[in-house]
N, C-alpha and C positions, 0 to 999 in steps of 0.2 A: 835371223828368224824374226818375223814381223811380230808386232805387239798383238795383232789379232790372233795369230797362231798361238802366241804364248798363253792366251786365256784358256786354251784347251789343256794346258799343263796343270790346271788347278788340282786335279786328282793326285798329282805327284808333289803337291806343294810342300809337304812335310816329310818327304822321303829322301831328301838330299840329292835329287837328280839335278845336275847342273848342265847348263848349255855350254857350248864351246866357248862362247864369249865370257861366261862366268869363270871358266877354268883359266882363261888368259888373264882375267882380272885378278884371280887368286894367285896366279904365278907372279904377277907384278907385285902383289902385296907381300910376297916373300922377301922382296928387297926391303920393304918397309919394316918387316918383321926382324930382319937381320940388323937393320939400323937401330931398332928400338931395343934390341937385346942388351946393349951395353947400358941402357938407361935404367933398367930395373931388374931385380931378381927376387927370388923367394916370394913370388906372387902366389896368392892363395885362392883366387877366384875373382868373380865379377858378374855383373849383369848389365844388360843394355835394353833400352826401350825408347819409344818415340811417342810424340803427342802432336796431333794435327792442330795448327794454330792459324790456318788460312782464313777462318771466319773472322778472327779478330784483327788480322793484318790486311785483310782484303787482297791477299796474294794466293792464287790457286796453288795447291800442292805444297804449301809451306808447312814445314815440320820442325819441331824442337826435338833434339836428341839428348837423352840422359845416359851417361856412361858412369858406372861405378866399378872401381877396381879395389880388391882387398889384397893386402900384402902383409907379410911377416915383417915386423919392425927390424929384424936382424939383417934384412937384405938391403940392396941398393935402393935408394928412394925413387919415387916417381916424380916426373917433371910437372911443370905447371900447365902443361897442355898435352892433349892426346888427339890422335887422328882416328876418326871413324870412317870406314869406307862404305859407300852405298853402291850396290851393284844390282844388275838385273839382266835379263835376256833381251830387253827392249832398247836399252840406252847404254851409252858408255858410262864407265864407273865415275863416281864422284868421291872426292875426299873432303871431309868436313873437319875443320879445326874446332876442337872442344876445349876451351880454357877450364882450368880448375875453378870450381865454385868456391868463393872465399869462405873460410871457416871449416872446410872439410879437411880430412886427413887425420882426424883424431882416432884414438882407440875406441872401439865400440863400448859404450858405457855399461852395458849389461853382459859383456863377454864372460865375466868371471862370477856371474850370479850363482853358479852351481859348483864351481871347482876353485881350488886354490891356485892363483896364478903363479905361485912359486913351486908348484908340484912339478916333478921331473917330466919333461916332454910336453908341457903345456905351452902352446903358442900364444904370443901376444900379437893381435892383428889390428890393422888400421883399415879404415874405409875412406877412399878418395873418390870424390864425385866431380864429374866434368859435364859441361853442357855446351851444345852447339846447335846451329840452325842450318837448314838446307831447304832449297826449293827444288822439288823433283821435276824433271823435264816433262812428265806426262803420266799416262796411266800404264801400268804393267801388272801382271799377276804375280811376279816373283821378285819384287824388291827385297833386298836383304841389307840391313844395317849391321855391320859386323866390326869387331875389334879383335886383334890378336897380338900376342906378345910372348915373351919368354922371361922367366922360367919358373917352374914350380920348385919348391924347396926340397931338399933331400929328406929321406926318412918317412915318406908316405908309404903306408903298408899295402894298400889295395891295388896299386898300379906299379909296374916294373920301372926301374931306373927313373924315379920321379924327377930328379934334378935335370934330366934331359928332356922332359916333356914341356910343351908350350901350352898356350891358351888360344881358344877360339870360341867366342859366343856371339850370337846374332839375334836380331829381331826381324821378323818378316812381315811384308805388307802386300796385300792384293788390293790395290786401289781401283781395279776395274769394278769392284762391288760398290765402291763409294769411299768417301773419306773415312779415316779410322785413326784412333789412338790405340796403341798396343796396351795390353795389360801392364799396369805399372806396379812393380814390386814395392811394397811398403813394409813388409816384415823384415826383421833383423836377419841378415844373412850370415853373421859371424857368431857362432855359438860353440861352447865347449860343454861336453857331457861327461857323465861318470858311469862307471860299471854298476850294473845291478838294478838300476832304477828305470821305470817306464817313463818315456818322454813323448810329449805331443809337440811337434815342431811345426808351427804354422808357416806355410808359404803364402802369405797374404798378398793379394793384389787388388788394385782398383781398376774397374772396367767401366769407363764412362759412357760407352755407346750402347749399352744394353744388350751386348752380344753374349752368347753362351760361351763358357770357358771350360777347358779340360786340362787337368794337370797330369803329368806323367814324369817318370824318371827316365833319363836318356844317358848314354855314355858321355863322359867328358871328352872334349875334342881339342885338337890343335890344328894349325895351318901347315900342312906339308904337301904342297902342290894342290891344295884344295882342303876343305875341312875334312879332317880324318879322325875317326873314333880312336881314343886311346884304349888299348886293351886292359882288362883287369887281370890281376894275378889269380891263380887258381883258388877257388873258395869264395870269390867275390864276383858280382855281376853288376850291371847298371841298375837292375831292379833290387839287388841285395848288396849294396855297397858297404855294409857294416856287419861285423860279426855280432849276431844277436842271440838272445836266449828267449824262446827256443830258436834253433837255427832257422834262417831264412824266413823270419817272421816280420820283417820290416814292411810296412804298407804305406801307400800314399793315397789319400782320398781323391778321386778324380774330379770332384766338384769343389771341394774346399781347399785342397792342397795341404791338408794336415798329414804330416809324416809321423807315424807312430812306431816306436821301436824300443827295445830294452837292450842296451849294449851289454855284451858278455865279456869283452876283452879290452884291455887298454891298448889303444892303437890310434893312428892318424889316417884318416880316410878322405877321399874326394868323392863327390857325387854331383850330378847336374839335374836341374829341373826345367822342364819345358811347359809353358802355358800357351795353349792354342785357343784362338777365338774362331767362332763360327757364327755367321749371320744368316738368318732365315730368308730365303728367296721365295716370296709368295707366288711368283709366276711359275717357277720350276718345282715348287713345293719340296725344296730340299734345303739343308743347311750347307752354306758355302764357306770354305775357309777364308778368313779375312785378314788374319794376322797372328803373330806369336811374339813371345818374349822368352829369353833363355837366361838361366842363372847357373853359374859354376861355383862350387863351394868346397872348402876344406874344413874338416871338423876334427877336434881333438877329443878322444875318449880317455879321460883320466881314470886312474885306478880307484879313486875314492872321491866322494863329494865333499865339499867344504863343510866345516862345522856349522856354519850358519844355515846352509841348505838343509842339513840333516835335522835341524830343529823343526822342520815341517812348516805348516802354515801358522804364522805367529801374528797376533794382533799388534798393531803399532801403538804401544803405550805412550809414545811421544807425540801422537797426532793431536791437533788442536781439540780442546774440550774434554780429553780423556784424563782422568785423575784416579789415583788409588783410593778406594774406600777406606776411611780411617779405622774401621772396625775389622772388616774381613779381608782387606787388602786387594779385593777384586778391582780390575779396571772398570771405571764407572764413567757414564756419560749422562748429563742432565737432559731431560726431555720435558716438554710441556704437555699438559693434559690435552688429549684429543689429537696428538701427533699420530700419524698413521703410517709412518715409515721410519726405518732405523738405518743409519749409515755405519758400515763397518770398514775400518781402515786397517790394512795389513802391512807388516814390516817388510815382507818380501812378496814378490808377485805370485798371483794365483794362476794356475792353468785353467783357463775359462772352460775348457772341455770337460772339466770335472765338476762344474757347477750344475746343480739340478734347478732348472728354471722354476719348477713348481714349489720351491722353497723348502723342500724336505731335508736340506742339509742343516737346518737349524730348527730349534724349538724354543719357544718363548713361554715362560710361566709368569703369572701375575703375582702380586703380593698376597693373594688369597690361594696361591699354589694351583691355580687353574691354568691348563694349557691354552695358549692363544695361537691359532694357526697362522703361519706365514703364507700369504697368498701366492707370492712370487718373488723371485730374486731378479733384480735388474742389474746387469753387469756392463759397465762401459769398458769393453775390452779393446786393447790397442791392436796395432797391426799384427803383433805376434800372438794374438788371441790370449793375452795376459792382462791382468788388472791388479791393482792394489786396493780397490775399493768396491764394495758391494752396497746396493740399496735394497733393503728388505721391505717389501710392501706387506703390511699387515692386513688381515682379513677385516679388522675393524680397529678404530683408533684406541690408543692407550687411554683408559678411562678411570683408573683407580690410583689414588695417591700411594706412593711407597716404592719398593724396590722390585723391579722385574729382573728376571734372569734369562739371558739369551745364551744358549749353549749349542755346541756343534753336535751333530750326530750323523750316522750313515743315511744318505739320501736314497731316493728311489732308484738312483743310478748305481747303487751298490757300493758306494764309497763316500768317505767324507771329502771335503775339499782337499786338493793337492796343490802344492806349490809348483812352480815351473820346472823344478828339478825332480819331481816325482815323489816327493815326501808328503805324507798326509797330515792333515790337521787332527790332533788327538781328539777323540770323542770326549764330550763334556767340557772342552775348553769353554770358559764362561766369561761373558762380559755383562756388567750390571747396568741397568737403566734406572735412573732415579727420577721418578715422575712426581711433580708437585703441581698445585694449582687446580686440582680436579674438583668438581662439584661434590657436595655431600648429599648423596641420595637419601631421601627420607621415606621410610616405609616401616609399617608395623602390622603385625597380626592383631586383629581386633576381637574376634569371637569364634567360638566353636559351639555349635548346637546340634541337637538331634532333630532331623526333619521328619515330622509325622511318625516318630517311632520306627523309622526305616533306616536312614543312613546319617552319618555325621556330615555336617556342612562347615567348611572353614571360610571365614571372612577376614579380609585384610584391607589396608588402605595404603596406596602409594601416591605420593605427591609428585605429579608430573611436572611441576614447576622446578623441581630440585634435580632433574637429570635431563640430558638430551633424549627426547623421546625417540629419535631416529636410531638410537643405539640399542633400543629395547629388543631383546630376543624372546624371553618367556618368563613366566613365574613357575617355580618348581615347588611342589608341596611335599613335605617330609612328614612321616608318621612314625611314632614309637609305640609299638605294641607292648603289652605287659612282658616285662623281663627281657625285652629285646632292644636292639639299637635303632636309631633313626634310619629310615630308609625312604628313598624317593617313591612316592605312590601315584604321582600324577603331575601334569603341567597344564598351564593355561597360556596360550599364545596371544591372547588379546589383552593388551596392556590396560584397557579400560574396563576389563572384567575383574571383579574383586571378590569372587567366591568360587568354591570348588566343592562338588558333591563327591564324597568318598564312597563310590559304589562298591568298593572291595569289601566293605564292612556290611554284614548282613543284619537284618532286624534281630535275629537271635543274639548276635554278638554285641549289639549296643546295649542289651539288657544284662550283659555279663561283665564287661571290661571297661576300664578307663583308657582312652587313647589320647596321646600327646601329639600336638601338631606344631610344625614350624613352616614358614614360607620363605623362599629365597628368590630374589630377582636375578636373572641372568642378563647382564648388560654388556654389550660389546663382546659377547661370547665369554664373559667373565662372571663368575659367581660373586655377587656382591655381599655375601655373608647372610647367614640365616637370622631370622627374627627370633625374639624370645618365644617360649613355648606356651601354649594354652592346652589344657586338657578338657575332655568332655565330662559331662555330669552323668553318673550312673545312679539311678534311684532304685532303692531296694525296700523290702518290707518284712515284717515278722510273720506274715501269713497272708491269707486271701479272703478273710471274712471282713466285710465292710463295717460290720457293727463294732468291731474291736481291732482296727488295723493301726499299726504303728509304722511310719515310713522314715527313712534316713538316706542320706546321700553324701558324696564327697564334696569337700569345699571347692568352690570354683575359683580359678586363679586368673581369669581374664581381666579383671580390674580389682582394685583395692576395696576391701570391706563390702563384699556383695551382700545384698539383702534378698531374701527368698520368699516367694509366694507359692503355696501349694494349691493346686487346682483339682477339682473333681469334675470328671467329664461324663455326660450322659449321651448315649447314642440313640437317635430317634428311629433306628432301624433301617434307615436309608444311607447310612454312612456319615451323616451329619452329626457332629459332636458339639454339644453345648457345654462350655467350660465355666465353672463357677469357682471363684476364689474362696478357699476355706478359711484363710486368715486375711482379714481385711487390711491389716497392717503388715507389710513385709517384715520378716524376722531375720536376725543374724544367725540363729541356731540352725544346724543341719539335721534336726530331727523334728518330727511332728506326729501327733496322735490325731488321726482323722476321725471326726465324729459326724456321722451321716444322719440326716433328719430321719427319725423313725417312721415318718409318714411316707418316705420314699418307697416306690414300688419295688417289688422283688425284681432282681436282675443283676447284670454285670456292669460295673462302673470302672472308669479309668482314672488314674491319678498321675499327675506330673508336677514337676517343680520348675519354676522359672526365676531368673534374676535379670534385672535390667541395669545397663551401665549408667553411670551418673549423668551422661548427656542425653539419656533416653533415646539413644540411637540403635544400640545393639541389645538383643535379648538372647540370653543363653537358656536353652531348653533341654531338659533331661529326656531320657527315654520314658515310656509310659509303663505303669504296672496296672494290673486289673485286680478287682476284688468283687466278690459276689454278695448281694444282700438277699437273705433268705427269710420270708415271712412264715412264722410257725403255722402248721395246719390248723384250721378252725376247730374250736371245741363244739361238739354236738350238744345242743341245748337239752336239758333234762325233761322228762315227762312231767307236765304240770300236775300239781295236786289241787283238785277242785273240791272245795267243801260242799256238803249237802245241806248245811244249815248255817244261818247266821242271824244275829240278834241286834238289829240297829236301834237300840234303846238308849244310847248315849251313856251307858254305864262304863264305858272305857274298855270293854272287853267284847271282842267279836262284833264290833259295830259296823265293819265293812266286809265286803266279799273279797277277801284276799286270796289270790290264786298263787300258791307257792311255785316258784320256778318259771313263771311266765315271762319275767323280764329278760331272760337270757335268749328269748326268741327275738331276733333283731328286725326281721323284715315285716311280719304281719302278726297282729295279736287281736283277732276279731272275737268279740264277745256280744251275745244278744240274749235277752230274757223275755219270756212270754207268760201271761197269766193263763189260768185254766181255760179261759174262753178263747185263747189264741191271740190276745191283743199284746202287741210289743210294748214293754214297759222300759226297756233299756237296750242301747246298741252303741258300739264303738269299734273302729278299725284298729286302734292301737291302745289296747287295754293297759292301764298303768296302775300298779298297786298303790302308788302315791296318790292316786285320784280314783280309788276303787268305788264300786257301786255301794251306795249307802241306803238303798231301799226306796229311793225316790223314783217316781215315774217320769216319763218324758215331759209331762206337763209341769213337773215340779212338786206334785202332791205326794203324800206318803202312800206307798203301796200297802194294800191290806195284808194282814197275816195270811199265810197259806203256802201252797206248793206252787212253785214257778218252774217253767221249762227253761233250760239253759243250753245255748249252742256256743262252743268254743272252736275256732279255726286258727291254727298257728302256722307260720312259715319262717324259715331261717335260710337266707340265700347262701351265706358262707358255707354252711354245712350241707345245704340242699335238703334239709329235713322239713317235714310237714306233720301237723297233728290236728285231729278232729275229735270233738267230744260232744255228745248230746245226752243230756240227763236232766235231773230235777234238783232244785234247791228249795228248802223250806225256810220261809221268813217268819220269825217269831219275835214280836216286840215285848210281850208281857213276861217273858222269862226273866 
């Protein structure tokens, strides 16, 4: 068959179809198989892969072959060299000598991580690695690199007559598509498991060419006239090679190669994994098979896990930097202020598939008992998808001196961390972080005042030079109502804003109650502790009459030894209030008797009390109270008594024209007198009994005795009264 024709066999690349030439080659390999039978026994599996090295050696079609063979230590040992056969439908077969890689042949170091190696039926297995080189004669679509031998050990449960079964595993190459390196198995092939625990067994590979890969389970094979599938005993299949709970629940992820299962029975089983590569052909718009690798494995299912495995996920208390806290005994690690990640080291390996990358497997609390979110978990997992170390990236750096507590919990994936043997980490397992060298954030509440008799206002001051401003989250304001606890009532997210209007408190409430306030900075998502408290001032009075009002208030605690000033406010009718200090010198007493100028107009007045801090920076202001000034209704002036005779003769009796009651008329007191001929002898607009008419004329001469006509006109604006009188008065001097 020509190489050109063989390219058309790509569709059957992984179906085991063999050309006549390949069957001849396989028949020839039976001779080699028989020759090698005496060299080894109790083989437990192996894998084979190749790597293209022609680019570095400048030799076309130059390949490196890696063969690994697993064996039970109780069998006949392997030699220092193995032979790999390369066959195809295009060229004659090639035999490649593969010497033993120095240092290989030891027991797998993690074979007994989950089981006791001395438990009945547990196999101790070794891994031998061989390496060889070959130059392929050209291009062909069905190159196969294979190795075969005999024999499997007795006692395997899922295949019949296991001691009579041999091995065959291969790696395939279609180099018509181009140069290629097969998927290289890097995960540990030799494992022991225990009954009742869930396992994630990673079949990890490296794929250097960027091709797509696909994992699947296939039958184990041997070379009997050609590669032949080994049948499974009833109850087992290639896809369900282990007795599981629930039955037939073993799965392999086609993209990651993760085998998940829960063994149900103590047994010894074999299974095989195939990794296929596909390369995208942009001309044909299809994925073309390019190569594969094959792994054959024997596993032990022990009845119980080891005591160490059953302890679950355990912190490695012997890791560098970990020490027991002398007080509480918790494992402790010292960290520096502003460190933003935490390293956790474990005594046994973790199953990486149980790690929640979002960090929800852990919770961190600060020295102030505030939770600090873990942003993500970075795990450097090995080829078996296992790790002994995690890096926890925090949402923000550690920013408070003291002891942080990092404890495990159930993550968003529904479980805590699990070790490679399927045992969980106990919830609330705790490691302590001791943080020192942090800044000392300086912040204090400064004042609480009532703004325009409407709402309380809280003022504070935070020194931005005492903390990393980039770590700032927010200010939180806490209020304590009468007979209640402190509760959060608001927040400020601008770190350069230093006041807060408490709009929850109404104007009516500020007149009734004292409110206590504290402020807290949230830094690095950590509450830095509340400030001291300051309470508002409530001003009260004994009534609402401005003429006799007595006011009192609670002592202010914003600063030491406050001094108070009482203010009286007058509203101009347009909402503008003029405040006048009632006590020119501030006082320490919290009571005051307000005395309002009696000449103040009738109306409503406002009273407040203020105190200023010693630095003259902050002013605490109380609520306002109101009082009313009422002017008594005006007294109506009496009807004047106008005499009809007077005797201005300087005898000290009745020498003046005194009009009784006239002085109570405030606005106008007009008096005029005329003689009998109508001539005016006296006139005034504001008659005054203290300067009453003494009988003189307007020219200053004495008026003659006789009858005079008098006119009296009075007005009083306060009462709105008027009075008019016209009559006569007799002047007599000789009496």
